[in-house]
mmJSON file of the N, C-alpha and C atoms, coordinates in Angstrom:
{"data_MODEL":{"atom_site":{
"group_PDB":["ATOM","ATOM","ATOM","ATOM","ATOM","ATOM","ATOM","ATOM","ATOM","ATOM","ATOM","ATOM","ATOM","ATOM","ATOM","ATOM","ATOM","ATOM","ATOM","ATOM","ATOM","ATOM","ATOM","ATOM","ATOM","ATOM","ATOM","ATOM","ATOM","ATOM","ATOM","ATOM","ATOM","ATOM","ATOM","ATOM","ATOM","ATOM","ATOM","ATOM","ATOM","ATOM","ATOM","ATOM","ATOM","ATOM","ATOM","ATOM","ATOM","ATOM","ATOM","ATOM","ATOM","ATOM","ATOM","ATOM","ATOM","ATOM","ATOM","ATOM","ATOM","ATOM","ATOM","ATOM","ATOM","ATOM","ATOM","ATOM","ATOM","ATOM","ATOM","ATOM","ATOM","ATOM","ATOM","ATOM","ATOM","ATOM","ATOM","ATOM","ATOM","ATOM","ATOM","ATOM","ATOM","ATOM","ATOM","ATOM","ATOM","ATOM","ATOM","ATOM","ATOM","ATOM","ATOM","ATOM","ATOM","ATOM","ATOM","ATOM","ATOM","ATOM","ATOM","ATOM","ATOM","ATOM","ATOM","ATOM","ATOM","ATOM","ATOM","ATOM","ATOM","ATOM","ATOM","ATOM","ATOM","ATOM","ATOM","ATOM","ATOM","ATOM","ATOM","ATOM","ATOM","ATOM","ATOM","ATOM","ATOM","ATOM","ATOM","ATOM","ATOM","ATOM","ATOM","ATOM","ATOM","ATOM","ATOM","ATOM","ATOM","ATOM","ATOM","ATOM","ATOM","ATOM","ATOM","ATOM","ATOM","ATOM","ATOM","ATOM","ATOM","ATOM","ATOM","ATOM","ATOM","ATOM","ATOM","ATOM","ATOM","ATOM","ATOM","ATOM","ATOM","ATOM","ATOM","ATOM","ATOM","ATOM","ATOM","ATOM","ATOM","ATOM","ATOM","ATOM","ATOM","ATOM","ATOM","ATOM","ATOM","ATOM","ATOM","ATOM","ATOM","ATOM","ATOM","ATOM","ATOM","ATOM","ATOM","ATOM","ATOM","ATOM","ATOM","ATOM","ATOM","ATOM","ATOM","ATOM","ATOM","ATOM","ATOM","ATOM","ATOM","ATOM","ATOM","ATOM","ATOM","ATOM","ATOM","ATOM","ATOM","ATOM","ATOM","ATOM","ATOM","ATOM","ATOM","ATOM","ATOM","ATOM"],
"id":[1,2,3,4,5,6,7,8,9,10,11,12,13,14,15,16,17,18,19,20,21,22,23,24,25,26,27,28,29,30,31,32,33,34,35,36,37,38,39,40,41,42,43,44,45,46,47,48,49,50,51,52,53,54,55,56,57,58,59,60,61,62,63,64,65,66,67,68,69,70,71,72,73,74,75,76,77,78,79,80,81,82,83,84,85,86,87,88,89,90,91,92,93,94,95,96,97,98,99,100,101,102,103,104,105,106,107,108,109,110,111,112,113,114,115,116,117,118,119,120,121,122,123,124,125,126,127,128,129,130,131,132,133,134,135,136,137,138,139,140,141,142,143,144,145,146,147,148,149,150,151,152,153,154,155,156,157,158,159,160,161,162,163,164,165,166,167,168,169,170,171,172,173,174,175,176,177,178,179,180,181,182,183,184,185,186,187,188,189,190,191,192,193,194,195,196,197,198,199,200,201,202,203,204,205,206,207,208,209,210,211,212,213,214,215,216,217,218,219,220,221,222],
"type_symbol":["N","C","C","N","C","C","N","C","C","N","C","C","N","C","C","N","C","C","N","C","C","N","C","C","N","C","C","N","C","C","N","C","C","N","C","C","N","C","C","N","C","C","N","C","C","N","C","C","N","C","C","N","C","C","N","C","C","N","C","C","N","C","C","N","C","C","N","C","C","N","C","C","N","C","C","N","C","C","N","C","C","N","C","C","N","C","C","N","C","C","N","C","C","N","C","C","N","C","C","N","C","C","N","C","C","N","C","C","N","C","C","N","C","C","N","C","C","N","C","C","N","C","C","N","C","C","N","C","C","N","C","C","N","C","C","N","C","C","N","C","C","N","C","C","N","C","C","N","C","C","N","C","C","N","C","C","N","C","C","N","C","C","N","C","C","N","C","C","N","C","C","N","C","C","N","C","C","N","C","C","N","C","C","N","C","C","N","C","C","N","C","C","N","C","C","N","C","C","N","C","C","N","C","C","N","C","C","N","C","C","N","C","C","N","C","C","N","C","C","N","C","C"],
"label_atom_id":["N","CA","C","N","CA","C","N","CA","C","N","CA","C","N","CA","C","N","CA","C","N","CA","C","N","CA","C","N","CA","C","N","CA","C","N","CA","C","N","CA","C","N","CA","C","N","CA","C","N","CA","C","N","CA","C","N","CA","C","N","CA","C","N","CA","C","N","CA","C","N","CA","C","N","CA","C","N","CA","C","N","CA","C","N","CA","C","N","CA","C","N","CA","C","N","CA","C","N","CA","C","N","CA","C","N","CA","C","N","CA","C","N","CA","C","N","CA","C","N","CA","C","N","CA","C","N","CA","C","N","CA","C","N","CA","C","N","CA","C","N","CA","C","N","CA","C","N","CA","C","N","CA","C","N","CA","C","N","CA","C","N","CA","C","N","CA","C","N","CA","C","N","CA","C","N","CA","C","N","CA","C","N","CA","C","N","CA","C","N","CA","C","N","CA","C","N","CA","C","N","CA","C","N","CA","C","N","CA","C","N","CA","C","N","CA","C","N","CA","C","N","CA","C","N","CA","C","N","CA","C","N","CA","C","N","CA","C","N","CA","C","N","CA","C","N","CA","C","N","CA","C","N","CA","C","N","CA","C"],
"label_alt_id":[null,null,null,null,null,null,null,null,null,null,null,null,null,null,null,null,null,null,null,null,null,null,null,null,null,null,null,null,null,null,null,null,null,null,null,null,null,null,null,null,null,null,null,null,null,null,null,null,null,null,null,null,null,null,null,null,null,null,null,null,null,null,null,null,null,null,null,null,null,null,null,null,null,null,null,null,null,null,null,null,null,null,null,null,null,null,null,null,null,null,null,null,null,null,null,null,null,null,null,null,null,null,null,null,null,null,null,null,null,null,null,null,null,null,null,null,null,null,null,null,null,null,null,null,null,null,null,null,null,null,null,null,null,null,null,null,null,null,null,null,null,null,null,null,null,null,null,null,null,null,null,null,null,null,null,null,null,null,null,null,null,null,null,null,null,null,null,null,null,null,null,null,null,null,null,null,null,null,null,null,null,null,null,null,null,null,null,null,null,null,null,null,null,null,null,null,null,null,null,null,null,null,null,null,null,null,null,null,null,null,null,null,null,null,null,null,null,null,null,null,null,null],
"label_comp_id":["UNK","UNK","UNK","UNK","UNK","UNK","UNK","UNK","UNK","UNK","UNK","UNK","UNK","UNK","UNK","UNK","UNK","UNK","UNK","UNK","UNK","UNK","UNK","UNK","UNK","UNK","UNK","UNK","UNK","UNK","UNK","UNK","UNK","UNK","UNK","UNK","UNK","UNK","UNK","UNK","UNK","UNK","UNK","UNK","UNK","UNK","UNK","UNK","UNK","UNK","UNK","UNK","UNK","UNK","UNK","UNK","UNK","UNK","UNK","UNK","UNK","UNK","UNK","UNK","UNK","UNK","UNK","UNK","UNK","UNK","UNK","UNK","UNK","UNK","UNK","UNK","UNK","UNK","UNK","UNK","UNK","UNK","UNK","UNK","UNK","UNK","UNK","UNK","UNK","UNK","UNK","UNK","UNK","UNK","UNK","UNK","UNK","UNK","UNK","UNK","UNK","UNK","UNK","UNK","UNK","UNK","UNK","UNK","UNK","UNK","UNK","UNK","UNK","UNK","UNK","UNK","UNK","UNK","UNK","UNK","UNK","UNK","UNK","UNK","UNK","UNK","UNK","UNK","UNK","UNK","UNK","UNK","UNK","UNK","UNK","UNK","UNK","UNK","UNK","UNK","UNK","UNK","UNK","UNK","UNK","UNK","UNK","UNK","UNK","UNK","UNK","UNK","UNK","UNK","UNK","UNK","UNK","UNK","UNK","UNK","UNK","UNK","UNK","UNK","UNK","UNK","UNK","UNK","UNK","UNK","UNK","UNK","UNK","UNK","UNK","UNK","UNK","UNK","UNK","UNK","UNK","UNK","UNK","UNK","UNK","UNK","UNK","UNK","UNK","UNK","UNK","UNK","UNK","UNK","UNK","UNK","UNK","UNK","UNK","UNK","UNK","UNK","UNK","UNK","UNK","UNK","UNK","UNK","UNK","UNK","UNK","UNK","UNK","UNK","UNK","UNK","UNK","UNK","UNK","UNK","UNK","UNK"],
"label_asym_id":["A","A","A","A","A","A","A","A","A","A","A","A","A","A","A","A","A","A","A","A","A","A","A","A","A","A","A","A","A","A","A","A","A","A","A","A","A","A","A","A","A","A","A","A","A","A","A","A","A","A","A","A","A","A","A","A","A","A","A","A","A","A","A","A","A","A","A","A","A","A","A","A","A","A","A","A","A","A","A","A","A","A","A","A","A","A","A","A","A","A","A","A","A","A","A","A","A","A","A","A","A","A","A","A","A","A","A","A","A","A","A","A","A","A","A","A","A","A","A","A","A","A","A","A","A","A","A","A","A","A","A","A","A","A","A","A","A","A","A","A","A","A","A","A","A","A","A","A","A","A","A","A","A","A","A","A","A","A","A","A","A","A","A","A","A","A","A","A","A","A","A","A","A","A","A","A","A","A","A","A","A","A","A","A","A","A","A","A","A","A","A","A","A","A","A","A","A","A","A","A","A","A","A","A","A","A","A","A","A","A","A","A","A","A","A","A","A","A","A","A","A","A"],
"label_entity_id":["1","1","1","1","1","1","1","1","1","1","1","1","1","1","1","1","1","1","1","1","1","1","1","1","1","1","1","1","1","1","1","1","1","1","1","1","1","1","1","1","1","1","1","1","1","1","1","1","1","1","1","1","1","1","1","1","1","1","1","1","1","1","1","1","1","1","1","1","1","1","1","1","1","1","1","1","1","1","1","1","1","1","1","1","1","1","1","1","1","1","1","1","1","1","1","1","1","1","1","1","1","1","1","1","1","1","1","1","1","1","1","1","1","1","1","1","1","1","1","1","1","1","1","1","1","1","1","1","1","1","1","1","1","1","1","1","1","1","1","1","1","1","1","1","1","1","1","1","1","1","1","1","1","1","1","1","1","1","1","1","1","1","1","1","1","1","1","1","1","1","1","1","1","1","1","1","1","1","1","1","1","1","1","1","1","1","1","1","1","1","1","1","1","1","1","1","1","1","1","1","1","1","1","1","1","1","1","1","1","1","1","1","1","1","1","1","1","1","1","1","1","1"],
"label_seq_id":[1,1,1,2,2,2,3,3,3,4,4,4,5,5,5,6,6,6,7,7,7,8,8,8,9,9,9,10,10,10,11,11,11,12,12,12,13,13,13,14,14,14,15,15,15,16,16,16,17,17,17,18,18,18,19,19,19,20,20,20,21,21,21,22,22,22,23,23,23,24,24,24,25,25,25,26,26,26,27,27,27,28,28,28,29,29,29,30,30,30,31,31,31,32,32,32,33,33,33,34,34,34,35,35,35,36,36,36,37,37,37,38,38,38,39,39,39,40,40,40,41,41,41,42,42,42,43,43,43,44,44,44,45,45,45,46,46,46,47,47,47,48,48,48,49,49,49,50,50,50,51,51,51,52,52,52,53,53,53,54,54,54,55,55,55,56,56,56,57,57,57,58,58,58,59,59,59,60,60,60,61,61,61,62,62,62,63,63,63,64,64,64,65,65,65,66,66,66,67,67,67,68,68,68,69,69,69,70,70,70,71,71,71,72,72,72,73,73,73,74,74,74],
"pdbx_PDB_ins_code":[null,null,null,null,null,null,null,null,null,null,null,null,null,null,null,null,null,null,null,null,null,null,null,null,null,null,null,null,null,null,null,null,null,null,null,null,null,null,null,null,null,null,null,null,null,null,null,null,null,null,null,null,null,null,null,null,null,null,null,null,null,null,null,null,null,null,null,null,null,null,null,null,null,null,null,null,null,null,null,null,null,null,null,null,null,null,null,null,null,null,null,null,null,null,null,null,null,null,null,null,null,null,null,null,null,null,null,null,null,null,null,null,null,null,null,null,null,null,null,null,null,null,null,null,null,null,null,null,null,null,null,null,null,null,null,null,null,null,null,null,null,null,null,null,null,null,null,null,null,null,null,null,null,null,null,null,null,null,null,null,null,null,null,null,null,null,null,null,null,null,null,null,null,null,null,null,null,null,null,null,null,null,null,null,null,null,null,null,null,null,null,null,null,null,null,null,null,null,null,null,null,null,null,null,null,null,null,null,null,null,null,null,null,null,null,null,null,null,null,null,null,null],
"Cartn_x":[-30.015,-30.32,-29.472,-28.751,-27.822,-28.469,-28.806,-29.358,-28.385,-27.24,-26.237,-26.56,-25.867,-25.945,-25.527,-26.452,-25.873,-24.607,-23.997,-22.524,-22.566,-23.456,-23.697,-24.354,-23.959,-24.562,-26.034,-26.754,-28.127,-28.228,-29.394,-29.662,-29.365,-29.496,-29.101,-27.547,-26.816,-25.48,-24.826,-25.699,-25.489,-25.682,-26.899,-27.132,-26.096,-25.587,-24.818,-23.204,-22.83,-21.389,-21.03,-21.537,-20.861,-20.901,-21.79,-21.959,-20.743,-20.251,-19.409,-18.108,-17.539,-15.992,-16.169,-17.516,-17.53,-17.035,-16.287,-15.635,-16.006,-16.573,-16.991,-18.084,-19.076,-20.026,-20.547,-21.024,-21.399,-22.803,-23.637,-24.977,-25.197,-25.676,-25.715,-26.99,-27.544,-28.449,-28.081,-29.03,-28.471,-28.254,-28.856,-28.829,-27.785,-27.747,-27.192,-26.051,-25.313,-24.576,-24.417,-24.409,-24.388,-23.147,-22.549,-21.455,-21.475,-20.822,-20.568,-19.118,-18.479,-17.005,-17.007,-15.904,-15.54,-16.538,-16.665,-17.471,-18.782,-19.367,-20.795,-21.086,-20.288,-20.581,-20.336,-19.534,-19.644,-20.799,-21.334,-22.63,-23.911,-23.657,-24.831,-24.686,-23.635,-23.474,-23.986,-23.486,-24.051,-25.581,-26.177,-27.512,-28.277,-27.614,-28.171,-28.121,-26.913,-26.848,-27.574,-27.508,-28.52,-30.007,-30.718,-31.879,-32.146,-31.05,-31.225,-31.299,-30.6,-30.436,-31.854,-32.174,-33.754,-34.832,-34.58,-35.556,-35.47,-34.317,-33.948,-33.517,-33.273,-32.506,-31.088,-30.381,-29.062,-28.576,-28.163,-27.659,-26.39,-26.751,-25.691,-24.132,-24.337,-22.899,-22.474,-22.949,-22.439,-21.045,-20.206,-18.703,-18.828,-19.804,-19.717,-19.852,-20.251,-20.164,-18.933,-17.855,-16.584,-15.9,-14.847,-14.373,-13.602,-13.849,-13.502,-12.349,-10.953,-9.925,-10.202,-10.914,-11.007,-12.238,-13.077,-14.219,-14.041,-14.896,-15.122,-13.713,-14.155,-13.002,-11.837,-10.559,-9.436,-9.609],
"Cartn_y":[-127.547,-126.61,-126.876,-125.909,-125.974,-125.71,-126.588,-126.435,-126.315,-126.098,-126.034,-124.763,-124.558,-123.437,-122.007,-120.871,-119.774,-119.211,-118.649,-117.893,-116.859,-116.401,-115.162,-115.797,-114.925,-115.348,-115.198,-116.16,-116.028,-114.79,-114.376,-113.215,-113.637,-114.92,-115.469,-115.189,-115.731,-115.541,-114.053,-113.248,-111.98,-111.214,-111.636,-111.506,-111.903,-113.242,-113.905,-113.476,-113.02,-112.651,-111.639,-110.549,-109.398,-109.965,-110.752,-111.369,-112.288,-113.114,-114.292,-113.871,-112.77,-112.311,-111.472,-111.277,-110.624,-111.302,-110.602,-111.511,-110.605,-109.575,-108.616,-107.864,-107.335,-106.555,-105.955,-104.691,-104.137,-103.169,-103.397,-102.752,-102.141,-100.671,-100.017,-98.889,-98.444,-97.488,-96.495,-95.622,-94.697,-95.266,-96.524,-96.967,-98.339,-98.997,-100.1,-100.485,-101.377,-102.017,-103.555,-103.946,-105.568,-105.797,-106.609,-107.145,-108.569,-108.93,-110.434,-110.58,-111.494,-111.924,-112.58,-113.41,-114.198,-115.645,-116.15,-117.366,-117.023,-115.978,-115.654,-115.067,-114.484,-114.102,-115.334,-116.14,-117.528,-118.006,-118.234,-118.995,-118.232,-116.933,-116.282,-116.458,-116.393,-116.746,-118.141,-118.995,-120.536,-120.614,-120.194,-119.971,-119.252,-118.194,-117.592,-118.701,-119.151,-119.863,-121.194,-121.896,-122.992,-122.662,-121.387,-121.156,-120.825,-120.395,-119.875,-121.329,-122.296,-123.5,-124.097,-124.294,-124.881,-124.283,-122.98,-122.442,-122.611,-123.216,-123.428,-122.165,-121.226,-120.122,-119.91,-120.877,-120.896,-122.428,-122.397,-123.797,-124.406,-125.729,-126.441,-126.385,-126.24,-126.172,-124.587,-123.697,-122.283,-122.208,-121.484,-121.212,-120.724,-120.131,-119.402,-120.257,-121.465,-122.574,-123.059,-123.06,-123.133,-122.322,-122.67,-122.077,-120.548,-119.599,-118.168,-118.126,-117.557,-117.767,-116.856,-115.901,-114.96,-115.132,-116.319,-116.554,-117.604,-117.553,-118.59,-118.666,-119.345,-119.314,-120.282,-119.744,-120.294,-121.63],
"Cartn_z":[-44.858,-44.019,-42.813,-42.204,-41.147,-39.79,-38.943,-37.694,-36.479,-36.639,-35.569,-34.811,-33.644,-32.826,-33.349,-33.26,-33.957,-33.642,-34.523,-34.171,-33.158,-32.635,-31.802,-30.257,-29.386,-28.008,-27.787,-27.059,-26.801,-25.724,-25.729,-24.737,-23.224,-22.922,-21.558,-21.397,-22.417,-22.289,-22.254,-22.9,-22.88,-21.469,-20.893,-19.257,-18.585,-18.481,-17.675,-17.905,-19.012,-19.287,-18.353,-18.098,-17.073,-15.576,-15.284,-14.025,-13.473,-14.505,-14.314,-13.668,-14.07,-13.58,-12.274,-11.752,-10.521,-9.482,-8.468,-7.319,-5.794,-6.185,-4.928,-5.348,-4.277,-4.749,-3.398,-3.4,-2.064,-2.754,-1.779,-1.976,-0.657,-0.674,0.656,0.135,1.169,1.412,2.557,2.992,3.983,5.229,5.545,6.853,6.88,5.985,5.833,4.746,4.889,3.641,3.881,2.624,2.379,1.513,1.848,0.494,0.501,-0.543,-0.802,-1.523,-1.094,-1.479,-2.583,-2.927,-3.895,-4.006,-2.868,-2.625,-2.714,-2.213,-2.314,-3.859,-4.427,-5.858,-6.841,-6.577,-7.502,-7.206,-5.956,-5.827,-6.486,-6.404,-6.905,-8.787,-9.283,-10.711,-10.98,-10.088,-10.479,-10.459,-9.431,-9.304,-10.543,-10.8,-12.246,-13.423,-13.47,-14.427,-14.387,-13.338,-13.322,-13.538,-13.199,-13.244,-14.865,-15.481,-17.006,-17.603,-17.413,-17.992,-17.555,-16.542,-16.134,-16.986,-17.342,-18.066,-19.645,-20.006,-21.433,-21.979,-21.266,-22.1,-22.272,-21.437,-21.405,-22.065,-23.267,-23.776,-22.846,-22.696,-21.942,-22.517,-23.729,-24.576,-24.5,-23.576,-23.696,-23.138,-23.805,-23.302,-21.913,-21.406,-20.151,-19.018,-19.354,-18.329,-18.112,-18.953,-18.524,-17.368,-16.903,-15.823,-16.168,-15.567,-15.63,-14.781,-15.077,-14.458,-12.926,-13.071,-11.768,-11.228,-11.364,-10.596,-9.76,-8.773,-7.76,-6.71,-5.558,-4.588,-5.176,-4.89,-5.307,-6.082],
"occupancy":[1.0,1.0,1.0,1.0,1.0,1.0,1.0,1.0,1.0,1.0,1.0,1.0,1.0,1.0,1.0,1.0,1.0,1.0,1.0,1.0,1.0,1.0,1.0,1.0,1.0,1.0,1.0,1.0,1.0,1.0,1.0,1.0,1.0,1.0,1.0,1.0,1.0,1.0,1.0,1.0,1.0,1.0,1.0,1.0,1.0,1.0,1.0,1.0,1.0,1.0,1.0,1.0,1.0,1.0,1.0,1.0,1.0,1.0,1.0,1.0,1.0,1.0,1.0,1.0,1.0,1.0,1.0,1.0,1.0,1.0,1.0,1.0,1.0,1.0,1.0,1.0,1.0,1.0,1.0,1.0,1.0,1.0,1.0,1.0,1.0,1.0,1.0,1.0,1.0,1.0,1.0,1.0,1.0,1.0,1.0,1.0,1.0,1.0,1.0,1.0,1.0,1.0,1.0,1.0,1.0,1.0,1.0,1.0,1.0,1.0,1.0,1.0,1.0,1.0,1.0,1.0,1.0,1.0,1.0,1.0,1.0,1.0,1.0,1.0,1.0,1.0,1.0,1.0,1.0,1.0,1.0,1.0,1.0,1.0,1.0,1.0,1.0,1.0,1.0,1.0,1.0,1.0,1.0,1.0,1.0,1.0,1.0,1.0,1.0,1.0,1.0,1.0,1.0,1.0,1.0,1.0,1.0,1.0,1.0,1.0,1.0,1.0,1.0,1.0,1.0,1.0,1.0,1.0,1.0,1.0,1.0,1.0,1.0,1.0,1.0,1.0,1.0,1.0,1.0,1.0,1.0,1.0,1.0,1.0,1.0,1.0,1.0,1.0,1.0,1.0,1.0,1.0,1.0,1.0,1.0,1.0,1.0,1.0,1.0,1.0,1.0,1.0,1.0,1.0,1.0,1.0,1.0,1.0,1.0,1.0,1.0,1.0,1.0,1.0,1.0,1.0,1.0,1.0,1.0,1.0,1.0,1.0],
"B_iso_or_equiv":[0.0,0.0,0.0,0.0,0.0,0.0,0.0,0.0,0.0,0.0,0.0,0.0,0.0,0.0,0.0,0.0,0.0,0.0,0.0,0.0,0.0,0.0,0.0,0.0,0.0,0.0,0.0,0.0,0.0,0.0,0.0,0.0,0.0,0.0,0.0,0.0,0.0,0.0,0.0,0.0,0.0,0.0,0.0,0.0,0.0,0.0,0.0,0.0,0.0,0.0,0.0,0.0,0.0,0.0,0.0,0.0,0.0,0.0,0.0,0.0,0.0,0.0,0.0,0.0,0.0,0.0,0.0,0.0,0.0,0.0,0.0,0.0,0.0,0.0,0.0,0.0,0.0,0.0,0.0,0.0,0.0,0.0,0.0,0.0,0.0,0.0,0.0,0.0,0.0,0.0,0.0,0.0,0.0,0.0,0.0,0.0,0.0,0.0,0.0,0.0,0.0,0.0,0.0,0.0,0.0,0.0,0.0,0.0,0.0,0.0,0.0,0.0,0.0,0.0,0.0,0.0,0.0,0.0,0.0,0.0,0.0,0.0,0.0,0.0,0.0,0.0,0.0,0.0,0.0,0.0,0.0,0.0,0.0,0.0,0.0,0.0,0.0,0.0,0.0,0.0,0.0,0.0,0.0,0.0,0.0,0.0,0.0,0.0,0.0,0.0,0.0,0.0,0.0,0.0,0.0,0.0,0.0,0.0,0.0,0.0,0.0,0.0,0.0,0.0,0.0,0.0,0.0,0.0,0.0,0.0,0.0,0.0,0.0,0.0,0.0,0.0,0.0,0.0,0.0,0.0,0.0,0.0,0.0,0.0,0.0,0.0,0.0,0.0,0.0,0.0,0.0,0.0,0.0,0.0,0.0,0.0,0.0,0.0,0.0,0.0,0.0,0.0,0.0,0.0,0.0,0.0,0.0,0.0,0.0,0.0,0.0,0.0,0.0,0.0,0.0,0.0,0.0,0.0,0.0,0.0,0.0,0.0],
"pdbx_formal_charge":[null,null,null,null,null,null,null,null,null,null,null,null,null,null,null,null,null,null,null,null,null,null,null,null,null,null,null,null,null,null,null,null,null,null,null,null,null,null,null,null,null,null,null,null,null,null,null,null,null,null,null,null,null,null,null,null,null,null,null,null,null,null,null,null,null,null,null,null,null,null,null,null,null,null,null,null,null,null,null,null,null,null,null,null,null,null,null,null,null,null,null,null,null,null,null,null,null,null,null,null,null,null,null,null,null,null,null,null,null,null,null,null,null,null,null,null,null,null,null,null,null,null,null,null,null,null,null,null,null,null,null,null,null,null,null,null,null,null,null,null,null,null,null,null,null,null,null,null,null,null,null,null,null,null,null,null,null,null,null,null,null,null,null,null,null,null,null,null,null,null,null,null,null,null,null,null,null,null,null,null,null,null,null,null,null,null,null,null,null,null,null,null,null,null,null,null,null,null,null,null,null,null,null,null,null,null,null,null,null,null,null,null,null,null,null,null,null,null,null,null,null,null],
"auth_seq_id":[1,1,1,2,2,2,3,3,3,4,4,4,5,5,5,6,6,6,7,7,7,8,8,8,9,9,9,10,10,10,11,11,11,12,12,12,13,13,13,14,14,14,15,15,15,16,16,16,17,17,17,18,18,18,19,19,19,20,20,20,21,21,21,22,22,22,23,23,23,24,24,24,25,25,25,26,26,26,27,27,27,28,28,28,29,29,29,30,30,30,31,31,31,32,32,32,33,33,33,34,34,34,35,35,35,36,36,36,37,37,37,38,38,38,39,39,39,40,40,40,41,41,41,42,42,42,43,43,43,44,44,44,45,45,45,46,46,46,47,47,47,48,48,48,49,49,49,50,50,50,51,51,51,52,52,52,53,53,53,54,54,54,55,55,55,56,56,56,57,57,57,58,58,58,59,59,59,60,60,60,61,61,61,62,62,62,63,63,63,64,64,64,65,65,65,66,66,66,67,67,67,68,68,68,69,69,69,70,70,70,71,71,71,72,72,72,73,73,73,74,74,74],
"auth_comp_id":["UNK","UNK","UNK","UNK","UNK","UNK","UNK","UNK","UNK","UNK","UNK","UNK","UNK","UNK","UNK","UNK","UNK","UNK","UNK","UNK","UNK","UNK","UNK","UNK","UNK","UNK","UNK","UNK","UNK","UNK","UNK","UNK","UNK","UNK","UNK","UNK","UNK","UNK","UNK","UNK","UNK","UNK","UNK","UNK","UNK","UNK","UNK","UNK","UNK","UNK","UNK","UNK","UNK","UNK","UNK","UNK","UNK","UNK","UNK","UNK","UNK","UNK","UNK","UNK","UNK","UNK","UNK","UNK","UNK","UNK","UNK","UNK","UNK","UNK","UNK","UNK","UNK","UNK","UNK","UNK","UNK","UNK","UNK","UNK","UNK","UNK","UNK","UNK","UNK","UNK","UNK","UNK","UNK","UNK","UNK","UNK","UNK","UNK","UNK","UNK","UNK","UNK","UNK","UNK","UNK","UNK","UNK","UNK","UNK","UNK","UNK","UNK","UNK","UNK","UNK","UNK","UNK","UNK","UNK","UNK","UNK","UNK","UNK","UNK","UNK","UNK","UNK","UNK","UNK","UNK","UNK","UNK","UNK","UNK","UNK","UNK","UNK","UNK","UNK","UNK","UNK","UNK","UNK","UNK","UNK","UNK","UNK","UNK","UNK","UNK","UNK","UNK","UNK","UNK","UNK","UNK","UNK","UNK","UNK","UNK","UNK","UNK","UNK","UNK","UNK","UNK","UNK","UNK","UNK","UNK","UNK","UNK","UNK","UNK","UNK","UNK","UNK","UNK","UNK","UNK","UNK","UNK","UNK","UNK","UNK","UNK","UNK","UNK","UNK","UNK","UNK","UNK","UNK","UNK","UNK","UNK","UNK","UNK","UNK","UNK","UNK","UNK","UNK","UNK","UNK","UNK","UNK","UNK","UNK","UNK","UNK","UNK","UNK","UNK","UNK","UNK","UNK","UNK","UNK","UNK","UNK","UNK"],
"auth_asym_id":["A","A","A","A","A","A","A","A","A","A","A","A","A","A","A","A","A","A","A","A","A","A","A","A","A","A","A","A","A","A","A","A","A","A","A","A","A","A","A","A","A","A","A","A","A","A","A","A","A","A","A","A","A","A","A","A","A","A","A","A","A","A","A","A","A","A","A","A","A","A","A","A","A","A","A","A","A","A","A","A","A","A","A","A","A","A","A","A","A","A","A","A","A","A","A","A","A","A","A","A","A","A","A","A","A","A","A","A","A","A","A","A","A","A","A","A","A","A","A","A","A","A","A","A","A","A","A","A","A","A","A","A","A","A","A","A","A","A","A","A","A","A","A","A","A","A","A","A","A","A","A","A","A","A","A","A","A","A","A","A","A","A","A","A","A","A","A","A","A","A","A","A","A","A","A","A","A","A","A","A","A","A","A","A","A","A","A","A","A","A","A","A","A","A","A","A","A","A","A","A","A","A","A","A","A","A","A","A","A","A","A","A","A","A","A","A","A","A","A","A","A","A"],
"auth_atom_id":["N","CA","C","N","CA","C","N","CA","C","N","CA","C","N","CA","C","N","CA","C","N","CA","C","N","CA","C","N","CA","C","N","CA","C","N","CA","C","N","CA","C","N","CA","C","N","CA","C","N","CA","C","N","CA","C","N","CA","C","N","CA","C","N","CA","C","N","CA","C","N","CA","C","N","CA","C","N","CA","C","N","CA","C","N","CA","C","N","CA","C","N","CA","C","N","CA","C","N","CA","C","N","CA","C","N","CA","C","N","CA","C","N","CA","C","N","CA","C","N","CA","C","N","CA","C","N","CA","C","N","CA","C","N","CA","C","N","CA","C","N","CA","C","N","CA","C","N","CA","C","N","CA","C","N","CA","C","N","CA","C","N","CA","C","N","CA","C","N","CA","C","N","CA","C","N","CA","C","N","CA","C","N","CA","C","N","CA","C","N","CA","C","N","CA","C","N","CA","C","N","CA","C","N","CA","C","N","CA","C","N","CA","C","N","CA","C","N","CA","C","N","CA","C","N","CA","C","N","CA","C","N","CA","C","N","CA","C","N","CA","C","N","CA","C","N","CA","C","N","CA","C","N","CA","C","N","CA","C"],
"pdbx_PDB_model_num":[1,1,1,1,1,1,1,1,1,1,1,1,1,1,1,1,1,1,1,1,1,1,1,1,1,1,1,1,1,1,1,1,1,1,1,1,1,1,1,1,1,1,1,1,1,1,1,1,1,1,1,1,1,1,1,1,1,1,1,1,1,1,1,1,1,1,1,1,1,1,1,1,1,1,1,1,1,1,1,1,1,1,1,1,1,1,1,1,1,1,1,1,1,1,1,1,1,1,1,1,1,1,1,1,1,1,1,1,1,1,1,1,1,1,1,1,1,1,1,1,1,1,1,1,1,1,1,1,1,1,1,1,1,1,1,1,1,1,1,1,1,1,1,1,1,1,1,1,1,1,1,1,1,1,1,1,1,1,1,1,1,1,1,1,1,1,1,1,1,1,1,1,1,1,1,1,1,1,1,1,1,1,1,1,1,1,1,1,1,1,1,1,1,1,1,1,1,1,1,1,1,1,1,1,1,1,1,1,1,1,1,1,1,1,1,1,1,1,1,1,1,1]
}}}
């Protein structure tokens, strides 16, 4: 029996994948607006990934943990 990793992404990887390349986000309501640039979004993605790994939902062998060319500060 083969006990290697499955050939498909985990649910945590599916959740993290669309967040990883984000470099800017703005959230607003009728009174205020908040925005995050590349450094902030990179920190947010790293925190989410750390949390998913700590919970055992994201394998440390995930390809999402490698550098994304458009993510993070310079």
